[in-house]
N, C-alpha and C positions, 0 to 999 in steps of 0.2 A: 185661546185657540189660535193656532198658527194659520195664516192665510198667505198664499202666494198669488199675486195678480199680475198677469202678463198684459202688455200693451205694445202697440207699435206695428202690428200687422197691417198689411195693405196689399193692394194690387199694384204691381210695378212692372215695367218692361224689362226684358232681359238686359243684363249689363249694368243695371242700376244698383244702388246701395240702399240698405235699410238697416235701422237699428231697433232692436226689440229691447224692452225693459221688463223686469220682473221685480216687483216690490214685495218685500216680506214684512208681515206684521205679526205681532203676538209672540215674537221671539227675538232674542239678542243673537243675531245670526253671524256676527263677524268671524267666528271661528268655524263656521259650517262650510263644508264643501257643497258647492252649488253646481248644477248642471243644466244644460239645454239639450232637449231631445225633440225629435219630430215624430209625429204619430205615423206608424207604418200601416200599409194597406191591410195587414192582418189584425190591426188593432193594437199591436205592440208599440214599443217606443224605440226608435233608432237613435243611438247616442250621437251627439254632435260635438259637445265641448264640456269640459269641467274646469272649475277653478277652486282651488283649496282656500282655506282661510288665510293662508299666508301668501296667496297670489300665484301659486304654481298652476300652470295650465296644461291641459291635455286636449287633443283634437282628434276627431275621426279623420282618416286620410282624405275622405271625399271633400272636406271643407278646409283642410289645412292650407294656409296661405290666402284664403278668401274670407274666412270668418275669424273674429276675435272676440273672446269672452273677457269681460272685465267686471269689476265690482266697485261700488261706492258704499263703504260700510257706514258712512255718516248719514246716508239716505236709505240704508237697508235695501239696496237695489243692486241687482246684477244685470248686466247688459250683454247683448249679442250683436256685434257689429258685423253686418254681412255685406260683402262687396262682390261685384261681378256676378250678380245673381243669374241663375239659369232656370229654365222651366222645370227641371228636375228637382229644384229646391222647393217647389210648391208643396204646401202642406200645413198642418196645424203644428205650431211650435209650442212646446211646453217647457216650463221651468220646474226644476226639482231641487228641493233641499235634500241632498243625498244623505246628509248626516242623520236626519230623522225620517227620511222616506216620504216626505210630503210633496204633493204635486199641485201645480196650478191648473186652471181650466184650459189654458191654451189660447193662442192668438193665430188667426189665419194669415198666411203669406201666400200670395198667388203671383207667380212670375209668368208674364205673357211673352210669347215668342215673337 
């Protein structure tokens, strides 16, 4: 059974940095495309960043230049490095194994002004 577990969410002041982690178990994920999303007010998921199995990255314009997605296949983990956080970045951040369509439960990020 595939499991994705996010961690690293916190309450931080605006302008600070934070790194989220998503550990994948139950699957050899090194070739999978992985993504980070933020839960939208309507319950959907806003796309933030993607990383392919060979390391190609894609970002939503709203986070380009501030967020960086990376992966460590030896640890079956994907990261989201977030810099210059803004109150509008507040939300539940979720990791997705895009290749198989599996989601984690999410981790809360709150940015205070």
